[in-house]
NUBA-993347 format. One record per atom (N, C-alpha, C): atom name; x, y, z. Coordinates in nm, 2 decimals. Example, Ala and Ser with C-alpha at 12.3 -4.5 7.8 and 13.67 -1.06 7.14 Angstrom:
BEGIN
<lumza><atom>N</atom><x>1.32</x><y>-0.57</y><z>0.78</z></lumza>
<lumza><atom>CA</atom><x>1.23</x><y>-0.45</y><z>0.78</z></lumza>
<lumza><atom>C</atom><x>1.32</x><y>-0.33</y><z>0.78</z></lumza>
<lumza><atom>N</atom><x>1.28</x><y>-0.22</y><z>0.71</z></lumza>
<lumza><atom>CA</atom><x>1.37</x><y>-0.11</y><z>0.71</z></lumza>
<lumza><atom>C</atom><x>1.29</x><y>0.00</y><z>0.79</z></lumza>
***
This chain:
BEGIN
<lumza><atom>N</atom><x>-0.40</x><y>-2.04</y><z>-1.37</z></lumza>
<lumza><atom>CA</atom><x>-0.53</x><y>-2.13</y><z>-1.39</z></lumza>
<lumza><atom>C</atom><x>-0.54</x><y>-2.06</y><z>-1.53</z></lumza>
<lumza><atom>N</atom><x>-0.47</x><y>-2.12</y><z>-1.64</z></lumza>
<lumza><atom>CA</atom><x>-0.68</x><y>-2.12</y><z>-1.77</z></lumza>
<lumza><atom>C</atom><x>-0.71</x><y>-2.16</y><z>-1.82</z></lumza>
<lumza><atom>N</atom><x>-0.88</x><y>-2.17</y><z>-1.80</z></lumza>
<lumza><atom>CA</atom><x>-0.96</x><y>-2.20</y><z>-1.81</z></lumza>
<lumza><atom>C</atom><x>-1.15</x><y>-2.19</y><z>-1.98</z></lumza>
<lumza><atom>N</atom><x>-1.04</x><y>-2.10</y><z>-2.04</z></lumza>
<lumza><atom>CA</atom><x>-1.09</x><y>-2.05</y><z>-2.09</z></lumza>
<lumza><atom>C</atom><x>-1.19</x><y>-1.96</y><z>-2.13</z></lumza>
<lumza><atom>N</atom><x>-1.26</x><y>-1.89</y><z>-1.94</z></lumza>
<lumza><atom>CA</atom><x>-1.27</x><y>-1.75</y><z>-1.92</z></lumza>
<lumza><atom>C</atom><x>-1.23</x><y>-1.65</y><z>-2.04</z></lumza>
<lumza><atom>N</atom><x>-1.37</x><y>-1.60</y><z>-2.05</z></lumza>
<lumza><atom>CA</atom><x>-1.37</x><y>-1.50</y><z>-2.14</z></lumza>
<lumza><atom>C</atom><x>-1.40</x><y>-1.38</y><z>-2.06</z></lumza>
<lumza><atom>N</atom><x>-1.30</x><y>-1.26</y><z>-2.05</z></lumza>
<lumza><atom>CA</atom><x>-1.40</x><y>-1.13</y><z>-1.97</z></lumza>
<lumza><atom>C</atom><x>-1.38</x><y>-0.97</y><z>-2.08</z></lumza>
<lumza><atom>N</atom><x>-1.44</x><y>-0.97</y><z>-2.16</z></lumza>
<lumza><atom>CA</atom><x>-1.37</x><y>-0.86</y><z>-2.24</z></lumza>
<lumza><atom>C</atom><x>-1.52</x><y>-0.70</y><z>-2.24</z></lumza>
<lumza><atom>N</atom><x>-1.48</x><y>-0.61</y><z>-2.21</z></lumza>
<lumza><atom>CA</atom><x>-1.58</x><y>-0.51</y><z>-2.21</z></lumza>
<lumza><atom>C</atom><x>-1.61</x><y>-0.47</y><z>-2.41</z></lumza>
<lumza><atom>N</atom><x>-1.72</x><y>-0.45</y><z>-2.41</z></lumza>
<lumza><atom>CA</atom><x>-1.70</x><y>-0.38</y><z>-2.59</z></lumza>
<lumza><atom>C</atom><x>-1.83</x><y>-0.26</y><z>-2.59</z></lumza>
<lumza><atom>N</atom><x>-1.78</x><y>-0.25</y><z>-2.67</z></lumza>
<lumza><atom>CA</atom><x>-1.81</x><y>-0.10</y><z>-2.70</z></lumza>
<lumza><atom>C</atom><x>-1.90</x><y>-0.09</y><z>-2.90</z></lumza>
<lumza><atom>N</atom><x>-1.86</x><y>-0.22</y><z>-2.91</z></lumza>
<lumza><atom>CA</atom><x>-1.96</x><y>-0.26</y><z>-3.05</z></lumza>
<lumza><atom>C</atom><x>-2.12</x><y>-0.27</y><z>-3.07</z></lumza>
<lumza><atom>N</atom><x>-2.16</x><y>-0.19</y><z>-3.12</z></lumza>
<lumza><atom>CA</atom><x>-2.31</x><y>-0.14</y><z>-3.06</z></lumza>
<lumza><atom>C</atom><x>-2.39</x><y>-0.36</y><z>-3.20</z></lumza>
<lumza><atom>N</atom><x>-2.33</x><y>-0.45</y><z>-3.13</z></lumza>
<lumza><atom>CA</atom><x>-2.49</x><y>-0.58</y><z>-3.15</z></lumza>
<lumza><atom>C</atom><x>-2.59</x><y>-0.54</y><z>-3.16</z></lumza>
<lumza><atom>N</atom><x>-2.69</x><y>-0.56</y><z>-3.29</z></lumza>
<lumza><atom>CA</atom><x>-2.87</x><y>-0.50</y><z>-3.27</z></lumza>
<lumza><atom>C</atom><x>-2.92</x><y>-0.63</y><z>-3.15</z></lumza>
<lumza><atom>N</atom><x>-2.91</x><y>-0.74</y><z>-3.16</z></lumza>
<lumza><atom>CA</atom><x>-2.98</x><y>-0.80</y><z>-3.06</z></lumza>
<lumza><atom>C</atom><x>-2.94</x><y>-0.74</y><z>-2.91</z></lumza>
<lumza><atom>N</atom><x>-2.90</x><y>-0.62</y><z>-2.89</z></lumza>
<lumza><atom>CA</atom><x>-2.81</x><y>-0.62</y><z>-2.75</z></lumza>
<lumza><atom>C</atom><x>-2.90</x><y>-0.46</y><z>-2.70</z></lumza>
<lumza><atom>N</atom><x>-2.95</x><y>-0.44</y><z>-2.78</z></lumza>
<lumza><atom>CA</atom><x>-3.04</x><y>-0.25</y><z>-2.77</z></lumza>
<lumza><atom>C</atom><x>-3.12</x><y>-0.27</y><z>-2.66</z></lumza>
<lumza><atom>N</atom><x>-3.15</x><y>-0.34</y><z>-2.60</z></lumza>
<lumza><atom>CA</atom><x>-3.21</x><y>-0.39</y><z>-2.47</z></lumza>
<lumza><atom>C</atom><x>-3.14</x><y>-0.36</y><z>-2.39</z></lumza>
<lumza><atom>N</atom><x>-3.03</x><y>-0.37</y><z>-2.35</z></lumza>
<lumza><atom>CA</atom><x>-2.90</x><y>-0.32</y><z>-2.26</z></lumza>
<lumza><atom>C</atom><x>-2.91</x><y>-0.20</y><z>-2.24</z></lumza>
<lumza><atom>N</atom><x>-2.98</x><y>-0.13</y><z>-2.11</z></lumza>
<lumza><atom>CA</atom><x>-2.95</x><y>0.00</y><z>-2.09</z></lumza>
<lumza><atom>C</atom><x>-2.80</x><y>0.06</y><z>-2.08</z></lumza>
<lumza><atom>N</atom><x>-2.69</x><y>0.01</y><z>-2.09</z></lumza>
<lumza><atom>CA</atom><x>-2.54</x><y>0.05</y><z>-2.13</z></lumza>
<lumza><atom>C</atom><x>-2.47</x><y>0.08</y><z>-2.28</z></lumza>
<lumza><atom>N</atom><x>-2.63</x><y>0.06</y><z>-2.38</z></lumza>
<lumza><atom>CA</atom><x>-2.63</x><y>-0.01</y><z>-2.45</z></lumza>
<lumza><atom>C</atom><x>-2.53</x><y>0.04</y><z>-2.56</z></lumza>
<lumza><atom>N</atom><x>-2.49</x><y>0.08</y><z>-2.63</z></lumza>
<lumza><atom>CA</atom><x>-2.41</x><y>0.00</y><z>-2.68</z></lumza>
<lumza><atom>C</atom><x>-2.29</x><y>-0.09</y><z>-2.58</z></lumza>
<lumza><atom>N</atom><x>-2.20</x><y>0.00</y><z>-2.57</z></lumza>
<lumza><atom>CA</atom><x>-2.14</x><y>-0.11</y><z>-2.45</z></lumza>
<lumza><atom>C</atom><x>-2.22</x><y>-0.20</y><z>-2.34</z></lumza>
<lumza><atom>N</atom><x>-2.17</x><y>-0.27</y><z>-2.36</z></lumza>
<lumza><atom>CA</atom><x>-2.09</x><y>-0.40</y><z>-2.28</z></lumza>
<lumza><atom>C</atom><x>-2.06</x><y>-0.48</y><z>-2.19</z></lumza>
<lumza><atom>N</atom><x>-2.03</x><y>-0.58</y><z>-2.14</z></lumza>
<lumza><atom>CA</atom><x>-1.93</x><y>-0.66</y><z>-2.07</z></lumza>
<lumza><atom>C</atom><x>-1.94</x><y>-0.84</y><z>-2.09</z></lumza>
<lumza><atom>N</atom><x>-1.84</x><y>-0.87</y><z>-2.15</z></lumza>
<lumza><atom>CA</atom><x>-1.88</x><y>-1.09</y><z>-2.18</z></lumza>
<lumza><atom>C</atom><x>-1.78</x><y>-1.09</y><z>-2.03</z></lumza>
<lumza><atom>N</atom><x>-1.93</x><y>-1.18</y><z>-1.92</z></lumza>
<lumza><atom>CA</atom><x>-1.87</x><y>-1.21</y><z>-1.81</z></lumza>
<lumza><atom>C</atom><x>-1.87</x><y>-1.36</y><z>-1.79</z></lumza>
<lumza><atom>N</atom><x>-1.68</x><y>-1.42</y><z>-1.86</z></lumza>
<lumza><atom>CA</atom><x>-1.67</x><y>-1.51</y><z>-1.83</z></lumza>
<lumza><atom>C</atom><x>-1.66</x><y>-1.60</y><z>-1.94</z></lumza>
<lumza><atom>N</atom><x>-1.71</x><y>-1.56</y><z>-2.06</z></lumza>
<lumza><atom>CA</atom><x>-1.77</x><y>-1.66</y><z>-2.12</z></lumza>
<lumza><atom>C</atom><x>-1.81</x><y>-1.55</y><z>-2.27</z></lumza>
<lumza><atom>N</atom><x>-1.87</x><y>-1.58</y><z>-2.42</z></lumza>
<lumza><atom>CA</atom><x>-1.89</x><y>-1.46</y><z>-2.55</z></lumza>
<lumza><atom>C</atom><x>-2.06</x><y>-1.51</y><z>-2.47</z></lumza>
<lumza><atom>N</atom><x>-2.14</x><y>-1.56</y><z>-2.47</z></lumza>
<lumza><atom>CA</atom><x>-2.23</x><y>-1.51</y><z>-2.41</z></lumza>
<lumza><atom>C</atom><x>-2.28</x><y>-1.51</y><z>-2.30</z></lumza>
<lumza><atom>N</atom><x>-2.25</x><y>-1.49</y><z>-2.21</z></lumza>
<lumza><atom>CA</atom><x>-2.32</x><y>-1.46</y><z>-2.09</z></lumza>
<lumza><atom>C</atom><x>-2.26</x><y>-1.29</y><z>-2.08</z></lumza>
<lumza><atom>N</atom><x>-2.38</x><y>-1.26</y><z>-2.14</z></lumza>
<lumza><atom>CA</atom><x>-2.32</x><y>-1.09</y><z>-2.12</z></lumza>
<lumza><atom>C</atom><x>-2.44</x><y>-0.96</y><z>-2.02</z></lumza>
<lumza><atom>N</atom><x>-2.31</x><y>-0.92</y><z>-1.99</z></lumza>
<lumza><atom>CA</atom><x>-2.41</x><y>-0.76</y><z>-1.85</z></lumza>
<lumza><atom>C</atom><x>-2.37</x><y>-0.60</y><z>-1.94</z></lumza>
<lumza><atom>N</atom><x>-2.46</x><y>-0.54</y><z>-1.82</z></lumza>
<lumza><atom>CA</atom><x>-2.43</x><y>-0.42</y><z>-1.89</z></lumza>
<lumza><atom>C</atom><x>-2.34</x><y>-0.39</y><z>-1.81</z></lumza>
<lumza><atom>N</atom><x>-2.24</x><y>-0.28</y><z>-1.94</z></lumza>
<lumza><atom>CA</atom><x>-2.06</x><y>-0.22</y><z>-1.94</z></lumza>
<lumza><atom>C</atom><x>-2.10</x><y>-0.14</y><z>-1.89</z></lumza>
<lumza><atom>N</atom><x>-2.12</x><y>-0.14</y><z>-1.77</z></lumza>
<lumza><atom>CA</atom><x>-2.10</x><y>0.05</y><z>-1.67</z></lumza>
<lumza><atom>C</atom><x>-1.99</x><y>0.12</y><z>-1.69</z></lumza>
<lumza><atom>N</atom><x>-1.84</x><y>0.16</y><z>-1.71</z></lumza>
<lumza><atom>CA</atom><x>-1.73</x><y>0.16</y><z>-1.63</z></lumza>
<lumza><atom>C</atom><x>-1.66</x><y>0.28</y><z>-1.72</z></lumza>
<lumza><atom>N</atom><x>-1.83</x><y>0.40</y><z>-1.76</z></lumza>
<lumza><atom>CA</atom><x>-1.75</x><y>0.51</y><z>-1.72</z></lumza>
<lumza><atom>C</atom><x>-1.78</x><y>0.55</y><z>-1.89</z></lumza>
<lumza><atom>N</atom><x>-1.73</x><y>0.68</y><z>-1.89</z></lumza>
<lumza><atom>CA</atom><x>-1.69</x><y>0.73</y><z>-2.07</z></lumza>
<lumza><atom>C</atom><x>-1.54</x><y>0.74</y><z>-2.06</z></lumza>
<lumza><atom>N</atom><x>-1.49</x><y>0.82</y><z>-1.98</z></lumza>
<lumza><atom>CA</atom><x>-1.32</x><y>0.86</y><z>-2.02</z></lumza>
<lumza><atom>C</atom><x>-1.27</x><y>0.69</y><z>-2.03</z></lumza>
<lumza><atom>N</atom><x>-1.15</x><y>0.67</y><z>-2.16</z></lumza>
<lumza><atom>CA</atom><x>-1.13</x><y>0.54</y><z>-2.14</z></lumza>
<lumza><atom>C</atom><x>-1.02</x><y>0.46</y><z>-2.01</z></lumza>
<lumza><atom>N</atom><x>-0.97</x><y>0.62</y><z>-2.01</z></lumza>
<lumza><atom>CA</atom><x>-0.85</x><y>0.53</y><z>-1.81</z></lumza>
<lumza><atom>C</atom><x>-0.96</x><y>0.47</y><z>-1.77</z></lumza>
<lumza><atom>N</atom><x>-1.11</x><y>0.63</y><z>-1.76</z></lumza>
<lumza><atom>CA</atom><x>-1.18</x><y>0.51</y><z>-1.61</z></lumza>
<lumza><atom>C</atom><x>-1.21</x><y>0.37</y><z>-1.66</z></lumza>
<lumza><atom>N</atom><x>-1.23</x><y>0.31</y><z>-1.81</z></lumza>
<lumza><atom>CA</atom><x>-1.29</x><y>0.24</y><z>-1.80</z></lumza>
<lumza><atom>C</atom><x>-1.18</x><y>0.16</y><z>-1.82</z></lumza>
<lumza><atom>N</atom><x>-1.04</x><y>0.14</y><z>-1.87</z></lumza>
<lumza><atom>CA</atom><x>-0.99</x><y>0.03</y><z>-1.85</z></lumza>
<lumza><atom>C</atom><x>-0.91</x><y>-0.02</y><z>-1.72</z></lumza>
<lumza><atom>N</atom><x>-0.95</x><y>0.17</y><z>-1.64</z></lumza>
<lumza><atom>CA</atom><x>-0.93</x><y>0.15</y><z>-1.47</z></lumza>
<lumza><atom>C</atom><x>-1.02</x><y>0.02</y><z>-1.40</z></lumza>
<lumza><atom>N</atom><x>-1.14</x><y>0.07</y><z>-1.47</z></lumza>
<lumza><atom>CA</atom><x>-1.27</x><y>-0.05</y><z>-1.37</z></lumza>
<lumza><atom>C</atom><x>-1.22</x><y>-0.15</y><z>-1.45</z></lumza>
<lumza><atom>N</atom><x>-1.17</x><y>-0.19</y><z>-1.57</z></lumza>
<lumza><atom>CA</atom><x>-1.20</x><y>-0.32</y><z>-1.65</z></lumza>
<lumza><atom>C</atom><x>-1.07</x><y>-0.40</y><z>-1.55</z></lumza>
<lumza><atom>N</atom><x>-0.98</x><y>-0.32</y><z>-1.54</z></lumza>
<lumza><atom>CA</atom><x>-0.84</x><y>-0.39</y><z>-1.48</z></lumza>
<lumza><atom>C</atom><x>-0.89</x><y>-0.43</y><z>-1.35</z></lumza>
<lumza><atom>N</atom><x>-0.97</x><y>-0.35</y><z>-1.29</z></lumza>
<lumza><atom>CA</atom><x>-0.98</x><y>-0.39</y><z>-1.07</z></lumza>
<lumza><atom>C</atom><x>-1.09</x><y>-0.52</y><z>-1.13</z></lumza>
<lumza><atom>N</atom><x>-1.19</x><y>-0.47</y><z>-1.21</z></lumza>
<lumza><atom>CA</atom><x>-1.28</x><y>-0.60</y><z>-1.22</z></lumza>
<lumza><atom>C</atom><x>-1.19</x><y>-0.76</y><z>-1.23</z></lumza>
<lumza><atom>N</atom><x>-1.09</x><y>-0.73</y><z>-1.35</z></lumza>
<lumza><atom>CA</atom><x>-1.01</x><y>-0.89</y><z>-1.37</z></lumza>
<lumza><atom>C</atom><x>-0.93</x><y>-0.90</y><z>-1.25</z></lumza>
<lumza><atom>N</atom><x>-0.88</x><y>-0.80</y><z>-1.16</z></lumza>
<lumza><atom>CA</atom><x>-0.82</x><y>-0.79</y><z>-1.05</z></lumza>
<lumza><atom>C</atom><x>-0.90</x><y>-0.93</y><z>-0.96</z></lumza>
<lumza><atom>N</atom><x>-1.01</x><y>-0.83</y><z>-0.88</z></lumza>
<lumza><atom>CA</atom><x>-1.12</x><y>-0.93</y><z>-0.81</z></lumza>
<lumza><atom>C</atom><x>-1.13</x><y>-1.10</y><z>-0.89</z></lumza>
<lumza><atom>N</atom><x>-1.14</x><y>-1.12</y><z>-0.99</z></lumza>
<lumza><atom>CA</atom><x>-1.16</x><y>-1.22</y><z>-0.98</z></lumza>
<lumza><atom>C</atom><x>-1.01</x><y>-1.30</y><z>-1.04</z></lumza>
<lumza><atom>N</atom><x>-0.89</x><y>-1.23</y><z>-1.05</z></lumza>
<lumza><atom>CA</atom><x>-0.81</x><y>-1.37</y><z>-1.04</z></lumza>
<lumza><atom>C</atom><x>-0.79</x><y>-1.39</y><z>-0.87</z></lumza>
<lumza><atom>N</atom><x>-0.83</x><y>-1.30</y><z>-0.85</z></lumza>
<lumza><atom>CA</atom><x>-0.80</x><y>-1.26</y><z>-0.63</z></lumza>
<lumza><atom>C</atom><x>-0.89</x><y>-1.33</y><z>-0.60</z></lumza>
<lumza><atom>N</atom><x>-0.99</x><y>-1.43</y><z>-0.64</z></lumza>
<lumza><atom>CA</atom><x>-1.10</x><y>-1.48</y><z>-0.63</z></lumza>
<lumza><atom>C</atom><x>-1.04</x><y>-1.66</y><z>-0.58</z></lumza>
***
């Protein structure tokens, strides 16, 4: 089911997110406004795997 949710890893350095521990890395959790720390690792492959695992878990709920 497509419901308009947004799940996105982002490493763009937004000025308003400097307070986040993982800055500039962050994660949009369900919407563009719902932002949390993006602790997915440093290696692009590890980041992709962690992100896909998170998405898979959301799908299977």
